[in-house]
C-alpha positions in Angstrom: 15.5 -147.9 58.1 16.2 -144.6 56.4 15.8 -143.7 52.8 18.9 -142.1 51.1 19.3 -139.3 48.7 22.5 -139.1 46.7 23.7 -135.9 45.1 26.9 -134.6 43.7 28.4 -131.8 45.9 30.7 -130.3 43.3 30.3 -129.9 39.5 29.3 -133.5 38.8 31.7 -136.3 37.9 32.3 -137.1 41.6 31.9 -140.8 41.3 28.2 -141.1 42.1 27.7 -144.2 39.9 30.0 -146.4 42.1 28.4 -145.1 45.3 24.9 -145.5 44.1 25.6 -148.9 42.8 27.1 -149.9 46.2 24.0 -148.5 48.0 21.6 -150.0 45.4 22.6 -153.5 46.4 21.0 -152.7 49.8 18.0 -150.7 48.5 14.6 -151.9 47.4 14.1 -149.1 44.8 16.3 -146.5 43.1 14.8 -143.3 41.6 16.3 -140.8 39.2 14.7 -137.5 40.0 16.2 -134.9 37.6 18.4 -134.3 34.6 18.5 -136.4 31.5 21.0 -138.4 29.5 23.6 -135.7 29.8 25.0 -137.3 33.0 27.2 -140.3 32.8 27.7 -142.9 35.5 30.4 -145.7 35.2 29.9 -148.8 37.2 32.6 -151.4 37.7 31.3 -154.7 39.0 33.9 -157.4 39.0 35.2 -157.6 35.4 32.2 -155.8 34.0 32.1 -152.1 33.2 28.6 -150.5 32.7 28.2 -147.0 31.3 24.8 -145.4 32.2 23.5 -142.1 31.1 19.7 -142.2 31.8 18.9 -145.5 33.6 19.2 -145.5 37.4 22.3 -147.2 38.6 20.3 -149.8 40.5 19.3 -151.4 37.2 22.5 -153.4 37.1 21.8 -155.1 40.4 18.2 -155.9 39.4 16.8 -153.4 42.0 13.5 -151.7 41.1 14.7 -148.7 39.0 12.5 -145.7 38.3 12.8 -142.6 36.1 10.8 -139.9 37.9 8.8 -137.0 36.5 11.6 -134.6 37.2 13.7 -136.2 34.5 13.5 -135.2 30.8 13.5 -138.4 28.7 15.0 -139.0 25.3 13.0 -142.1 24.2 15.5 -143.1 21.5 18.5 -142.7 23.8 16.6 -144.8 26.4 16.0 -147.6 23.9 19.7 -147.6 22.8 20.9 -147.7 26.4 18.6 -150.5 27.3 19.7 -152.5 24.3 23.3 -152.0 25.2 22.9 -153.2 28.8 20.7 -156.1 27.7 23.6 -157.2 25.4 25.8 -157.1 28.5 23.5 -159.5 30.3 21.4 -157.0 32.3 17.7 -157.9 32.4 15.3 -155.0 32.1 11.6 -155.4 32.1 8.4 -153.8 33.3 8.8 -155.5 36.7 12.2 -153.9 37.6 12.0 -150.7 35.5 9.3 -147.9 35.3 9.0 -144.5 33.8 6.8 -141.7 35.2 4.0 -141.2 32.7 4.1 -137.4 33.3 7.8 -137.3 32.3 8.6 -134.7 29.6 10.2 -136.0 26.3 13.3 -134.7 24.6 12.6 -134.5 20.9 14.8 -134.2 17.9 13.8 -130.5 17.7 15.3 -130.0 21.2 18.6 -131.4 20.1 18.6 -129.2 17.0 18.0 -126.1 19.0 20.6 -127.0 21.6 23.3 -127.3 18.9 22.2 -124.2 17.0 22.4 -122.1 20.1 25.9 -123.3 21.1 27.2 -122.8 17.6 25.9 -119.3 17.5 27.1 -118.4 21.0 30.8 -118.3 20.3 32.8 -117.2 23.4 29.5 -117.1 25.3 28.7 -120.8 25.0 27.6 -122.6 28.1 29.3 -125.9 27.3 26.2 -128.1 27.1 26.3 -131.7 25.9 24.1 -130.8 22.9 21.5 -133.4 23.8 18.5 -131.1 24.1 18.2 -131.1 27.9 17.8 -127.4 28.3 15.3 -126.8 25.5 13.2 -129.7 26.8 13.1 -128.2 30.3 12.2 -124.8 28.7 9.2 -126.4 26.9 8.2 -128.1 30.2 7.9 -124.8 32.1 6.5 -123.1 29.0 3.6 -125.7 29.1 4.2 -126.9 25.6 6.0 -130.2 26.3 5.0 -133.6 24.9 5.1 -136.1 27.8 5.3 -139.9 28.0 1.5 -140.1 28.6 1.0 -138.3 25.3 2.5 -141.2 23.4 -0.7 -143.1 24.0 -2.8 -140.3 22.4 -0.7 -139.3 19.4 -3.8 -138.9 17.2 -5.0 -136.1 19.5 -1.7 -134.2 19.6 -2.6 -131.4 17.1 -3.2 -128.6 19.7 0.0 -129.4 21.6 2.0 -129.5 18.4 0.6 -126.2 17.4 1.9 -124.6 20.5 5.2 -126.4 20.3 5.9 -125.7 16.7 4.8 -122.0 16.9 7.6 -121.6 19.4 10.3 -123.7 17.7 9.5 -122.6 14.2 10.2 -119.0 15.1 13.5 -119.9 16.8 14.6 -122.0 13.9 13.8 -119.3 11.4 16.1 -117.0 13.4 18.9 -119.5 12.8 18.0 -119.8 9.1 16.5 -123.3 9.5 13.3 -124.7 8.0 10.2 -125.3 10.2 9.7 -128.5 12.2 8.6 -131.4 10.0 5.5 -132.3 11.9 4.7 -135.4 9.9 8.2 -136.8 10.4 8.1 -136.0 14.1 4.7 -137.8 14.5 6.1 -140.8 12.5 9.1 -141.1 14.8 6.9 -140.8 17.9 4.5 -143.5 16.7 7.5 -145.8 16.0 9.0 -145.4 19.5 5.7 -145.1 21.5 5.1 -148.8 22.1 8.6 -149.4 23.4 8.3 -146.5 25.9 4.7 -147.2 27.0 5.5 -150.7 28.2 7.4 -149.1 31.1 5.1 -146.1 31.7 3.0 -145.8 34.8 2.1 -143.3 37.6 5.3 -144.0 39.5 4.2 -141.8 42.4 1.7 -144.5 43.2 4.2 -147.3 43.0 6.7 -145.4 45.1 4.1 -144.7 47.8 3.2 -148.4 47.9 6.9 -149.2 48.2 7.4 -146.7 50.9 4.3 -147.8 52.9 5.6 -151.4 52.8 8.7 -150.2 54.7 11.1 -150.6 51.8 14.3 -148.6 51.4 14.3 -146.1 48.6 17.5 -144.6 47.1 17.1 -141.3 45.3 19.7 -140.7 42.6 20.7 -137.2 41.5 22.6 -136.3 38.4 25.3 -133.6 37.9 26.2 -131.7 41.0 25.0 -128.9 43.3 27.3 -126.4 41.7 25.4 -126.9 38.4 22.0 -126.2 40.0 20.1 -123.7 38.0 19.4 -121.6 41.1 22.5 -122.2 43.3 25.2 -123.1 40.8 27.7 -121.0 38.8 25.0 -119.4 36.7 24.8 -119.2 33.7 27.2 -122.1 33.4 24.8 -124.5 35.0 22.4 -127.3 34.0 18.7 -126.7 33.4 17.3 -128.4 36.5 17.6 -128.2 40.2 20.3 -130.6 41.3 19.9 -130.1 45.1 18.4 -132.8 47.4 15.1 -131.0 47.7 14.3 -131.9 44.1 14.1 -135.6 45.1 10.6 -134.9 46.5 9.2 -132.9 43.5 11.0 -135.0 40.9 9.7 -138.4 42.2 6.2 -137.8 43.5 7.1 -138.5 47.1 6.9 -135.8 49.8 10.0 -134.0 51.3 9.7 -136.2 54.4 10.7 -139.2 52.3 14.2 -138.2 51.2 16.0 -139.4 54.3 19.7 -139.3 54.7 21.3 -136.9 52.2 24.7 -138.2 51.0 26.8 -135.7 49.2 29.4 -137.3 46.8 32.7 -135.3 47.0 35.8 -136.0 45.0 39.1 -135.6 47.0 40.1 -132.9 44.5 38.0 -130.8 42.1 37.1 -131.2 38.4 34.8 -129.4 36.0 33.7 -130.1 32.4 32.9 -127.2 30.0 32.9 -123.5 30.6 32.5 -121.5 33.8 34.5 -120.3 36.8 36.9 -122.7 38.6 38.9 -121.0 41.4 41.3 -123.8 42.1 41.9 -124.9 38.5 45.5 -126.0 37.8 46.7 -125.4 34.3 50.1 -126.9 34.9 51.8 -130.3 35.4 50.0 -130.9 38.7 46.6 -130.4 37.0 47.7 -132.7 34.2 48.8 -135.3 36.7 45.5 -135.2 38.5 43.6 -135.6 35.2 45.8 -138.5 34.0 45.7 -140.4 37.4 42.0 -139.8 37.8 41.2 -140.7 34.1 39.3 -137.5 33.9 37.3 -137.8 30.7 33.5 -137.4 30.6 31.5 -140.7 30.5 28.9 -139.1 28.1 31.0 -136.7 26.0 34.6 -137.9 26.3 35.6 -134.3 27.0 38.7 -133.8 29.1 37.9 -132.5 32.6 39.6 -129.4 34.1 41.3 -130.3 37.4 42.3 -128.5 40.5 42.8 -128.8 44.3 40.0 -129.5 46.7 37.8 -126.4 47.3 36.4 -126.6 50.8 34.5 -123.3 50.4 32.5 -124.6 47.5 31.8 -128.0 49.1 30.8 -126.4 52.4 28.4 -124.2 50.5 26.9 -127.1 48.6 26.4 -129.2 51.8 24.6 -126.3 53.5 22.3 -125.6 50.5 21.4 -129.2 50.0 21.2 -130.2 53.7 23.9 -132.9 53.3 23.9 -135.3 56.3 27.3 -136.9 55.4 29.7 -137.1 52.4 31.2 -139.9 50.5 34.8 -139.0 49.6 35.9 -140.5 46.4 39.1 -140.9 44.4 41.4 -140.4 47.4 43.9 -142.7 45.7 44.5 -140.0 42.9 46.3 -138.0 45.5 48.7 -140.8 46.4 52.3 -139.9 46.0 52.0 -136.1 46.1 54.7 -134.5 48.3 52.2 -131.7 49.2 48.5 -131.3 48.8 46.5 -128.1 49.0 43.0 -127.3 50.2 41.2 -124.0 49.3 39.9 -122.5 52.6 38.7 -119.1 51.4 38.9 -116.5 48.6 40.3 -113.0 48.0 38.1 -110.7 45.9 39.5 -107.2 45.2 41.3 -107.2 48.6 38.4 -108.6 50.6 38.5 -112.2 52.1 35.4 -114.3 51.5 34.3 -117.5 53.1 31.6 -118.2 50.5 31.4 -118.3 46.7 29.7 -115.1 45.3 26.6 -115.2 43.0 27.7 -112.8 40.3 29.6 -114.3 37.4 32.2 -111.5 37.3 32.9 -112.0 41.0 33.1 -115.7 40.6 35.7 -115.3 37.8 37.7 -112.8 39.8 38.1 -114.7 43.1 41.6 -115.9 44.1 41.9 -119.1 46.2 43.5 -119.0 49.7 45.3 -122.3 50.2 46.2 -124.4 53.2 49.1 -126.8 52.5 49.5 -130.2 54.0 52.0 -133.0 53.7 51.2 -135.7 51.2 51.5 -139.4 52.0 53.8 -142.3 51.1 52.1 -145.5 50.1 48.7 -146.1 48.5 45.1 -145.7 49.5 43.9 -147.7 46.5 41.7 -150.6 47.5 41.6 -149.7 51.2 38.6 -151.1 53.0 39.3 -149.9 56.6 41.0 -147.0 58.3 43.9 -149.3 59.2 44.6 -149.6 55.5 45.2 -145.9 55.1 48.4 -144.0 55.6 48.3 -141.7 58.6 48.6 -138.5 56.6 45.7 -139.6 54.3 43.5 -139.9 57.4 44.6 -136.4 58.5 43.6 -135.1 55.1 40.2 -136.7 55.4 39.7 -135.3 58.9 40.7 -131.8 57.7 38.3 -131.9 54.8 35.3 -132.7 57.1 36.4 -130.0 59.5 36.5 -127.4 56.7 33.2 -128.4 55.0 31.5 -128.7 58.4 30.0 -132.1 57.4 31.1 -135.6 58.5 32.5 -138.2 56.2 30.1 -141.2 55.9 32.0 -143.2 53.2 35.4 -143.2 51.6 35.8 -144.8 48.2 39.3 -146.0 47.3 38.8 -147.4 43.8 36.1 -147.8 41.1 35.5 -151.4 42.5 32.2 -151.7 44.4 33.7 -153.3 47.5 36.7 -150.9 47.9 34.8 -148.7 50.3 35.3 -147.7 53.9 32.0 -147.4 55.7 32.1 -144.8 58.5 28.4 -144.2 58.9 25.7 -146.3 57.3 23.2 -144.0 55.5 20.5 -146.7 55.5 20.4 -147.1 59.3 21.2 -143.5 60.3 
């Protein structure tokens, strides 16, 4: 049986939550390997709706759920999310949930810095969620982070705080803010430490035991490949690597453990925040896509920008991340369109490109080249087999997989867990 790595192959918001939940019911462990609580997943299970930001999606099914070392953890957000899910009847304890003890923490000073930077950036703002993700990753690579394991040694934190505050106090002064209140920070950490430490452990050991026992592991990514700090639309990206390779470094398991790479792909394209978007539709069609797809961020509530499917971007994402097969989501949003379009290339200053360029100026200047197809009569919503789909919808799916040079493994036809067409089983590939 194969392990499975799930990533978003666009700019996030592709419907990973539903797919991971569907797969988690058949997995023995689910691992978050990067990002923070800036990524929202909505799960619909029967009449219950669960909104997750930090916890792995498998927690709802009772599957062993792990936050890996590649994640940056806001301990107060974690507690609030656990309390909310507990109130919905989800049981979370040290048996079914674990946090890597070498996981870096997001602190109040990180949230402060995130907000100050965005406010000062004006037209140059990145469009972050303001939750301190970027500054926390900066402190991690700057070797001044406070980690989960440090919560057990708060009385010996002076040297680390010296490094951390020397950096942040200088930045805060530049924004006209007072220095970090060290005493208040220590008090907050002492208050939250017992809650977090009950789940803390060397998860690489636990995962290796799970793996050696022949269990199936599901690696859950956040955001999407186009937001990868190296391969995305830089600088309008997140602060971590979102590609499938991060599943190895962000969990403590080797690269031979990541298995089948499932790229989640929406049947059209959306983006939240600033940055280039070649197929964006700022007209009635774009508005229709947004309304039918309920395109508002799970975490921020921000309205998502909408446009036609961009095969160039998805093909690039699949190649960079070694995607084995895709899960095509929200096909039903395209129901009823007389015509649908797919971007098959770009024009840039008279030249035709079959890839998305790296420079921000070129990314902003490309013009999409479209292929138009007939839409379909009838609905794809709730379909659970090919026979339930209109013929033209099947043609659309086939054309998508041809253009992105990656086969379709799953088709999701509603937010409901069981409304899924299984073409290729990632766990037995």
